[in-house]
C-alpha positions in Angstrom: -12.9 1.3 -13.4 -13.4 -0.4 -10.1 -13.2 1.2 -6.6 -12.0 -0.5 -3.3 -12.6 0.8 0.0 -9.8 0.6 2.7 -8.3 2.3 5.6 -5.1 3.8 6.0 -3.2 6.1 8.6 -3.7 9.8 7.9 0.2 10.2 7.4 0.3 7.5 5.1 -2.3 9.1 2.9 -0.7 12.5 3.4 2.7 11.1 2.2 0.7 9.6 -1.0 -0.9 12.8 -1.7 2.5 14.7 -1.3 4.2 12.2 -3.7 6.5 10.9 -1.0 4.9 7.4 -0.7 4.7 6.0 -4.0 3.8 2.5 -3.1 0.8 1.4 -1.1 1.2 -2.2 0.3 -1.4 -4.8 1.4 -1.3 -8.5 2.2 -2.7 -10.4 -0.7 -6.5 -11.0 -0.9 -8.9 -12.4 -3.4 -10.7 -9.0 -3.3 -7.5 -7.1 -4.1 -6.3 -9.6 -6.8 -8.7 -8.2 -9.3 -7.5 -4.6 -9.0 -5.9 -3.3 -12.3 -4.3 -0.1 -13.2 -6.8 2.8 -13.2 -8.7 1.3 -10.5 -9.2 3.5 -7.4 -8.7 2.8 -3.7 -11.0 5.0 -1.2 -9.6 5.6 2.3 -12.5 6.4 4.5 -12.7 10.2 5.0 -9.3 11.0 3.7 -9.5 10.7 0.0 -8.5 8.3 -2.8 -5.6 7.1 -5.0 -5.6 5.9 -8.4 -3.6 2.7 -8.9 -0.7 2.6 -11.5 1.1 -0.7 -11.6 0.4 -3.7 -9.4 2.9 -6.3 -8.4 2.5 -9.5 -6.2 5.6 -10.4 -4.1 6.0 -13.7 -2.2 6.9 -11.7 1.0 7.1 -8.3 2.5 11.0 -8.1 2.8 11.4 -8.7 -1.2 8.8 -6.1 -1.8 10.4 -3.5 0.5 13.9 -4.3 -1.0 12.8 -4.2 -4.6 10.4 -1.2 -4.4 12.7 0.8 -2.0 11.8 1.2 1.7 11.5 4.9 1.3 8.9 4.6 -1.3 6.8 2.2 0.8 7.3 3.6 4.2 9.0 7.1 4.0 9.4 7.4 7.8 11.2 4.2 8.4 15.1 4.2 9.0 15.8 1.1 6.9 14.0 -1.8 5.3 13.7 -3.8 8.5 12.0 -1.0 10.1 9.5 -0.4 7.3 8.5 -4.1 7.5 8.1 -3.8 11.3 6.0 -0.7 10.9 3.8 -2.3 8.3 3.3 -5.5 10.2 2.4 -3.6 13.3 -0.1 -1.3 11.6 -3.8 -2.0 12.4 -5.5 -4.3 10.2 -2.6 -5.9 8.8 -3.3 -9.6 8.1 -0.3 -11.4 9.0 -1.5 -14.9 8.3 -2.7 -13.7 4.7 0.9 -12.2 4.2 2.7 -15.5 5.2 0.3 -17.7 3.1 -0.2 -15.6 0.1 2.5 -12.9 -0.2 1.8 -9.1 -0.5 0.6 -6.7 -3.2 2.4 -3.5 -4.2 0.2 -0.8 -5.6 2.0 2.1 -7.4 0.2 5.3 -6.6 -0.6 7.3 -9.8 -2.0 10.0 -8.0 -4.0 10.9 -4.9 -7.0 13.2 -4.2 -8.1 14.4 -0.8 -11.7 14.5 -0.3 -13.3 18.0 -0.1 
């Protein structure tokens, strides 16, 4: 089991912890391309998620439509708003998204750091 270190907004982690946000999204990267089911993503001082399924999409719009915007960005009003929120979040790599697509990580379970 591998562990990857990333950052996320505290609200996003709270949504994953509560089972509201079931898909964590990142632009494709070589580091994340080796992740597999059962691996873990650590989020700074917030906690961690265990990865279920991983799927690569050619663009963010397809991912959000396929996975359901409410599963990706629960606070969004619709798919377009979900894409806008993701693209304007700190650390989003727009050039990697346009060049290589995006990865969807199904959240199997989340655990807050104690």
